[in-house]
C-alpha positions in Angstrom: 24.9 -9.3 2.7 21.3 -9.9 1.8 20.3 -10.0 5.5 21.8 -6.6 6.0 20.0 -5.2 3.0 16.7 -6.6 4.2 17.3 -5.4 7.8 18.2 -1.9 6.5 15.1 -1.9 4.3 12.8 -2.8 7.2 14.5 -0.2 9.4 14.0 2.6 6.9 10.4 1.5 6.4 9.7 1.7 10.1 11.4 5.2 10.3 9.3 6.4 7.4 6.1 5.2 8.9 6.9 6.9 12.2 7.6 10.2 10.3 4.4 9.9 8.3 2.4 9.2 11.5 3.9 12.2 13.3 3.0 14.4 10.3 -0.6 13.3 10.3 -1.3 14.2 13.9 -4.0 16.9 13.9 -3.0 20.3 15.1 -4.7 21.9 18.2 -7.1 24.7 17.7 -5.8 26.4 20.9 -2.6 26.2 23.0 -2.3 28.1 26.2 1.2 28.3 27.7 2.9 29.9 30.7 -0.1 29.2 32.9 -0.6 28.0 36.5 -3.0 25.1 35.7 -4.9 23.3 38.5 -5.5 19.9 36.9 -7.7 18.3 39.6 -5.5 15.2 39.2 -3.9 14.1 42.5 -1.0 12.4 40.7 -0.2 15.6 38.8 -2.0 18.5 40.4 -0.4 21.4 38.4 0.7 22.0 34.8 2.1 24.8 32.8 0.3 24.5 29.4 -2.8 23.0 27.7 -3.7 22.1 24.1 -7.3 22.0 22.9 -8.5 20.3 19.7 -12.2 20.9 19.0 -14.0 20.3 22.3 -11.3 18.0 23.7 -8.2 18.7 25.8 -5.5 16.8 24.0 -2.5 17.7 26.1 -1.8 19.0 29.7 1.7 19.4 30.9 4.7 21.5 30.1 4.9 24.2 27.4 6.8 21.8 25.2 4.1 19.1 25.7 1.4 21.5 24.5 3.4 23.2 21.8 3.9 19.8 20.2 0.3 20.1 19.1 0.9 23.5 17.4 0.0 23.8 13.7 -0.1 26.7 11.2 -3.7 27.7 12.3 -3.3 27.1 16.1 -4.2 30.0 18.2 -1.5 30.6 20.8 -2.1 32.3 24.1 0.4 33.2 26.7 -1.3 33.2 30.1 1.5 35.2 31.7 1.6 33.0 34.8 -2.1 33.4 35.6 -4.3 30.7 37.1 -6.2 28.4 34.7 -9.0 26.4 36.3 -11.3 23.6 34.9 -14.7 24.8 33.9 -17.3 25.0 36.6 -20.6 23.8 35.1 -23.9 24.0 36.9 -26.3 21.6 35.4 -29.1 22.3 37.9 -30.6 25.8 38.1 -34.2 26.7 38.9 -35.3 29.4 36.4 -36.8 32.0 38.8 -34.5 31.6 41.8 -31.4 31.3 39.6 -32.3 34.4 37.6 -32.9 36.2 40.9 -29.5 35.2 42.3 -27.7 36.4 39.1 -29.4 39.7 39.3 -28.5 40.2 43.0 -24.8 40.5 42.3 -25.1 42.4 39.1 -24.2 39.7 36.6 -26.6 41.0 34.0 -24.7 43.5 31.9 -21.9 43.9 34.4 -19.1 41.8 35.9 -18.0 42.0 39.5 -14.5 43.4 39.7 -13.0 40.1 40.7 -14.2 38.3 37.6 -12.0 39.3 34.7 -11.0 37.1 31.7 -7.4 36.1 31.4 -7.5 37.2 27.8 -9.6 40.3 27.0 -11.9 40.1 24.0 -10.0 40.5 20.8 -6.7 39.1 22.1 
């Protein structure tokens, strides 16, 4: 009888620690769902949703995977099936020629018709 009581006590302790650990997971700042995400990962090239915490991507996968990071202050965005790509960062631009190239396609103060944000400002 004592062994059963000790076993049950340990079991409930483990369950309690798992619940506390699940409750202490930080919430994402942003969750984007219903997207067509290109992951650049050959093993899993596409995904449906992403969760972001600070400057880190904490989840990429299904809507359920990303929404598991949802908290009371998480910003939710529905991409409506639009394509979401990784950031393209250029770390090497020559000041004069780079500025000239930007000006040649009207980037200063305007956007080409093909470059529209998925979520307009204020959404």
